[in-house]
C-alpha positions in Angstrom: 40.7 119.2 69.2 40.9 115.4 69.1 44.2 113.8 70.1 46.3 111.7 67.7 45.6 108.5 69.5 41.8 108.9 69.1 42.2 109.7 65.4 44.4 106.6 64.7 42.4 103.9 66.5 40.6 101.1 64.8 38.4 98.5 66.5 39.8 95.0 66.9 37.7 92.0 67.7 37.3 91.2 71.4 40.0 88.8 72.6 37.7 87.1 75.1 34.2 86.1 75.8 32.3 88.7 77.9 28.8 87.3 78.2 29.4 86.8 81.9 30.9 90.3 82.4 34.5 91.2 83.0 36.6 88.1 82.1 39.3 89.0 84.7 36.7 89.4 87.4 34.9 86.2 86.5 38.2 84.3 86.4 38.9 85.4 90.0 35.3 84.6 91.2 34.0 88.2 91.4 30.7 89.3 90.0 30.9 93.0 91.1 31.9 94.6 87.8 29.9 97.7 86.7 30.5 98.3 82.9 32.8 96.8 80.3 35.5 98.5 78.2 37.3 97.4 75.0 41.0 98.1 74.4 41.3 99.5 70.9 45.0 98.3 70.7 44.6 94.6 71.4 40.9 93.8 71.9 41.0 93.1 75.7 37.6 93.3 77.3 37.8 94.5 81.0 35.8 96.4 83.6 35.6 100.2 84.1 36.9 102.5 86.8 33.5 102.4 88.5 34.2 98.7 89.1 36.1 97.7 92.3 39.1 96.1 90.4 39.4 98.7 87.5 40.9 96.1 85.1 40.9 98.4 82.0 42.9 101.1 83.7 45.3 98.4 85.1 45.7 97.1 81.5 46.6 100.6 80.3 49.2 101.0 83.2 50.7 97.6 82.4 50.7 97.6 78.6 50.5 101.3 77.7 47.7 100.9 75.2 46.3 104.5 74.9 42.7 104.2 73.9 39.7 102.2 75.1 36.0 102.5 74.3 32.8 101.7 76.1 31.7 98.2 75.4 28.2 98.8 76.6 25.2 98.4 74.2 24.4 101.6 72.5 27.6 103.4 73.6 30.5 104.2 71.3 32.5 106.9 73.2 36.3 106.4 73.5 38.8 107.5 76.1 42.5 108.3 75.6 44.5 107.6 78.7 47.6 109.4 77.4 45.9 112.7 76.6 43.0 112.3 79.1 40.6 113.1 76.3 37.1 111.8 75.4 36.4 111.1 71.7 
């Protein structure tokens, strides 16, 4: 069964440019991000949990936005942090 957060999400436009990878990593001078994620609450683009700084999980912890999706070409899966469910 799909959680309510996954059912209610829409996709906002990205808030920042991401051509150079994770905007937070790039701003701090790091180039060691792995994959990008998109917050489906606010449009933040950030790096994944396989990346050293895990900016998307940090964003969830700080702002409580429940669902993100892969922002990699050809991928459309979503993850709900609240219910720990893939959608």
